[in-house]
C-alpha positions as CSV (number, residue, x, y, z in Angstrom):
1,X,-21.7,-17.6,4.1
2,X,-20.3,-19.1,7.3
3,X,-21.3,-21.1,10.4
4,X,-20.3,-20.6,13.9
5,X,-18.6,-23.5,15.8
6,X,-21.5,-23.7,18.3
7,X,-23.9,-24.1,15.3
8,X,-21.8,-26.9,13.8
9,X,-21.4,-28.7,17.1
10,X,-25.1,-28.5,17.9
11,X,-26.0,-30.0,14.5
12,X,-23.8,-33.0,15.0
13,X,-25.3,-36.3,16.3
14,X,-22.0,-37.3,17.9
15,X,-19.7,-34.6,19.1
16,X,-16.1,-35.2,18.1
17,X,-14.3,-32.3,19.7
18,X,-10.8,-32.8,20.9
19,X,-9.6,-30.9,23.9
20,X,-6.4,-29.9,22.2
21,X,-8.1,-29.0,18.9
22,X,-7.6,-25.3,19.1
23,X,-4.3,-25.2,20.9
24,X,-2.3,-25.6,17.7
25,X,-2.4,-23.7,14.5
26,X,-4.1,-25.2,11.5
27,X,-2.3,-26.6,8.5
28,X,-2.7,-24.0,5.7
29,X,-3.4,-25.4,2.2
30,X,-3.5,-22.9,-0.7
31,X,-4.9,-24.1,-4.0
32,X,-4.7,-22.4,-7.4
33,X,-2.6,-19.5,-6.2
34,X,0.2,-20.1,-8.8
35,X,-0.9,-17.3,-11.1
36,X,1.5,-14.5,-11.9
37,X,-0.9,-11.7,-11.2
38,X,0.3,-9.4,-8.4
39,X,-3.1,-9.5,-6.6
40,X,-3.0,-13.3,-6.4
41,X,0.5,-13.2,-5.1
42,X,-0.4,-10.6,-2.5
43,X,-3.4,-12.7,-1.3
44,X,-1.3,-15.8,-1.0
45,X,1.4,-13.9,1.0
46,X,-1.3,-12.5,3.3
47,X,-2.8,-15.9,4.0
48,X,0.7,-17.4,4.6
49,X,1.6,-14.6,7.1
50,X,-1.7,-15.1,9.0
51,X,-0.4,-18.4,10.4
52,X,3.1,-19.4,11.6
53,X,5.1,-21.6,9.3
54,X,5.2,-25.3,10.1
55,X,8.5,-27.1,10.1
56,X,7.5,-30.5,8.7
57,X,10.7,-32.2,10.1
58,X,10.0,-31.1,13.7
59,X,6.3,-31.0,14.1
60,X,4.4,-33.9,15.6
61,X,1.7,-34.6,13.0
62,X,-0.6,-36.0,15.7
63,X,-0.8,-32.5,17.2
64,X,-2.3,-31.0,14.0
65,X,-6.0,-31.5,14.2
66,X,-7.2,-28.8,11.8
67,X,-6.7,-27.9,8.1
68,X,-7.5,-24.6,6.5
69,X,-8.1,-24.9,2.7
70,X,-8.3,-21.7,0.6
71,X,-8.9,-22.2,-3.1
72,X,-8.9,-19.5,-5.7
73,X,-11.1,-19.6,-8.8
74,X,-9.5,-17.5,-11.5
75,X,-12.6,-17.3,-13.7
76,X,-14.9,-15.9,-11.1
77,X,-12.1,-14.4,-8.9
78,X,-13.7,-15.9,-5.8
79,X,-12.1,-17.6,-2.8
80,X,-13.4,-20.8,-1.3
81,X,-12.6,-21.2,2.3
82,X,-12.9,-24.5,4.2
83,X,-11.8,-25.1,7.8
């Protein structure tokens, strides 16, 4: 299931959109990808390569306006995606 950005914005009472919100890449957070299975390692590598790496010593943290959380459930083998 997913929602489009226009649906999310239209449902808000107060729009909190920053002009620079989509000019920078999101901060990628991978949760529960530490398993030794080759499929899980491949998924983690694929998600990491979708976005450029962030140098924490050089990046201005005020420029990062978005986070992308991807969580893996080993029992159900499902991914939870939150942006």
